[in-house]
N, C-alpha and C positions, 0 to 999 in steps of 0.2 A: 263800650256803649252798645246798647241793644238797638238793632236796626228797626226803623219804622216800617209798618206794613205798606207796601206799595199801593198807590191809588188804583182802585178798580180790581183789587185782588179778588180771586174767585175761590170757591170751595174746591179742594182737590178732586180730580177726576178718578175713575176706577184704576187708572194707571198707577195710583199710589200703592197698589198691591205689591209692587216690587220692593224688596228689602231696602231700607234707607241706607245711604252711604254714611258711615260713621265719621264724625269730626275727628275722632281719635286717630284715624288713619293719616292725618296730616298735621296734627298739633301735639305739643308736649302734653303728657298725661296730667289731668287734673280731676281728682275724684272728690267725693264728699260723703259725709255722714250727716243725716238731717233728722234728729230726733224731735218729737213733739213734747213740750214741757207739761205733760198731763200727769206725771208721776215719775218715780225713780226708774233708772235703767234696770232691766232684768236680763235673764239669760238669753231670751230671744233677741233683745236689743244688742247684746254683746256679739251674737253671731254675725249680725249685719255689720256692726262696727269693725269686727276683726277681719271679715272678708274684704270689706272695702279698703281698710287700712293696708293690709298685706298686698292687695292688688296694686295699690298706688306705689308702695315702697319697692316692690319687686320691679316695677316699671321705672323706678327712679323718678317718680312723679310727685306731685303735691297732693295733700289730703286736707280738705277743708271741713270745718264744722259749721253747720247752719242750724239755728233753732227755728223750727217750723211752728210758729205760734200765731199763724194767720187766723186760726179758729180761737179767738180770744175767750169765749165762754168756757172752753174746755181746759184752759191753762190753770195750773195750780200754783199758789204762792210758794216760792222756794224751790220749785221743781227744776228750773234752769240751773241754778247754782248746784243743786245736788247732781245733776247730769254731768256738768263740767268737772265737778270734783271727782266723780266716779271714773270718768275717762282718764283724768290725771293719775288717780290712784292705780288704775290698771295699766298705766304705762303708755297711753296714747299721747302722741305729740302732733298737734295740728299746725298747719302753715297759715300765717296771716291771722287777721282778727276774726272773731266769731261774728257771723251775720245773723241778724234777727229779722224775721219777716214783719214784725209789727212796726219796724222802722222803714219799710220799703213801699208804703202805700202809693206814693207818687208813681213809681215804676209800674205797679199793677194797673193804676187808673189810666196811664198812658196806653198800655196794651189794650185795655178795654175800649178806650176811645177809638183806637185804630180798628178794632173788630167791629164796633158799632157803626163807624163811619163807612166802612166798606160794605155793610149790609150782611156780614157774616153773623153778627150777634143781633139778637132781638129780645124784646121784653116778653116775659111769660108770667101770667097771673095764676097759673095752676098751683093748687095746694097739694100736699101729700095725699090728702083724702081724695082729691080729684083723680089721682093717678093710681089709686088702689087696684083698679081693675085692668091696668095696663099689663101687657104680657111680660113674662120674665125672660131675660136673655140667658145665654149660656153660663154667665158668671153669677146668675141669681139676682141681678139688678133689674128694676123695671125699665122697659124700653119706652122712651117717651114717644107718644103717638102723634106729636106734631100739632097739638090742640091750638097753640097760639102762634104757630109758624107764620101764618098770613094775617096776623093781627089779633088783638084781644077782643073777644066778642061776648055778647050776652051779659049775664050777671057778673062775670069776672071783670068787666070793664071798670067797675067801681072799686076794685081792690087797689089800695094805695101802695102796698108792698109787692113789688114785682122782682122776680129773678131775671137774670140774663142767660140766654142759651145761645149756642152756636149751631148753625146749620151744617150738618155733616153730609148732606146730599147722599150720593151713592158711594161715598169714599170707602175703599177697603185699604187698610193700612197694614203693610208688611214690614217686618224687621228681622234681623238675625240675632237671636239671643246667643251669647257666647257659650252657654251651657246647653240650652234646649233647642238650638237650631232655629230654622226659619219659623216665624210665628206670623199669623195673619188674623185680622179681625175686620169683619164687615160692620162698620159702626152703626149704620141704620138698623141692622138686624139685632145687634147685641146691646146697644145702649141708646141709640137715637140721638137727637139733638141734646147735648148735655150742658149742664150749668157751669158758667164761668163766674157768675156773681150771684150770691144767694139773696133771697128775699129780705133777709135781715140786714143787707148792705155789705156783708163781708165778702171778700174775694174768695172764690172757691179754690180748694187745694190744687186742682188740675192746672189752673192758670198760674197760680203763684209759683208752683214748682218749675214750670216751664220758663217763666220770666227769670227766676233766680238762677237756674242752670245756665241760661244764655248769658246773663249779666256777669256771672262768675267764671264763664269760660269752661264749664264742666265738659270734659271729653268722655268720661266713663262713669256710668252709674252702676254701682253694685249694691243690691238691696234684696229684701226678702221676696219670695215668689208670690206672696199675697198681694203685692203691688203690680204684678205682671198684667193684671186686667186693666190697669190704668195706662199702660204704656202706649197703646194705640191712640188713645185720646191725646196724650201728651205729644206724640209725634205729629198728629193732626194739627195741633196748635202751633208746633214748631214750623210746620210747613206753611200754614196760612199767615204766620207772622214773620216769615223769612228768617227764622233762627236755624242754626245748625242742629243736627240730631246727634246726641251722644251714642256711644256704644253701651249696650245693656247686658248685664249678667244678673240673673235672678237665682239666688241660693235658696235651699229648702228652709222652711220655718219649723221651729220647735213646737211640739204639742205636748200637752200633759197626758196623764193616764186616761182621761176621758176623751182624748182626741181633740181637745180645744187648743187653739193657738195660745201660746204664752203671751199675755198682754195685761195691761192694767185692769181691763174689764174682767178677765178671768183670775184676777188676784195673784198674778205672778209675783214671786218674792223678789225684793230688791237684790241687786248683786251683793254677794257676801263681802265682808270687810277684807278678807284675805284673797288677793287676786289670783295667785298662781294656779291653785287647783281648778278654778273656774275657767281660766284661760285655756288650760289643758283640755277641759271638757268641751269647750267651744271648738278647739282645734280638732279634736276627735270627731265631733259632730259633723264637721266639714270634710271628714275623710282624709285629713292631712297626716302624713306619717311623721314619727319621730326618727331621728337619725339611726338609732340602733334599737333593737328590741328592749322594751321596758326602760329605756333611758328617759330620765326626767330632768329638765333643767332645774338648777338649784335656786334660781331667782327670776323675777319678772324680766329683768334686763337680759338675762341669758335666754329666756323664752323668746323675746322679741328679736334678739340677734339671730336666732335660728329661723323663726317664723317668717321674717321679712326677706329671707333669701330662699326659703324652701317652699313657699306658697305655690301651689299648682292647681289652678281652677279646673283643669281637666279631670282631677281626681274627685271633685265634689259630686255627690250623688244627684242624679236628675230627679229624684223623688221630690214631690211637692212638700210633704210633711215627714218629720222624723220624730218619734217619741224621745223625750229627754233621757229616759232610763236606758234606751238603746244606745245613745251616744256615750253615756257614762260607762256602759258595759263594754265599750271597745278597748278597754285596757287602761282607762284613766284611773279607775278604782276609787273615786271619791264622788259623793253626791254634790249637786249644785243647789 
């Protein structure tokens, strides 16, 4: 059960700059893989799935699958079934039932009500066009200038569709990434008050993932480094909602020859029907060794038998991006 926000809770102070204490230090390991059903899994998805799966199994922990479909307009018919079928074909075995965000609206609304009642969340009538002139933060996102922080004024007061934002105050959030070391972000300078409920009525990803991780008892989050810029916001929400903070490990993301992240938007190819060569390529991408030079497992089962005992996150490259062709050239010998 997710704890409710204490009455009179306040925005975290600058003391939040100290790295958060990981819940994984005191609880059995529970990890997760959380794809969005916007298309089929591709090689970039496989890297995150493999890293999180091996990390959980090496720790003798649980590995959960969650379908992150809170952004309903972006979901594609049949994508969820295709994702789960691909995971099974590639030999992943998850613990417990698959969780779907579209079925969890009551949990999100309860968290929003707590934030609003405490005064941390407020309504914002700014459109994207209103924010076009806002400064850019280090991650390339617009830094919200606080236009509606003290109330909706002027011509915006007549707008019926309002987003909800949370006041970040002067909070600086620090945490220790298991691969990248101590990280810190001054929220007011890099993102500003951020959205937790969109103007179209949908709960924002940042809040949904925090509520889900707390409700599922997730102790360790292993995911692509492209999501690292969201981590401080998520820890901020964990703190103001009274949730524990998981441990975080952000692995490199795969890019194509043009330097673009592999994704549905860049037309990344779906995972091939034959799993073993692609699993080996993902293993090589993550700088994980095979037991002897040029040894290749003969089956998917043999691969997992090795991988779930040999996984070593300390070997993963701290680089943010790695070209797929470079990973394939590390001795795998087959294209993905």
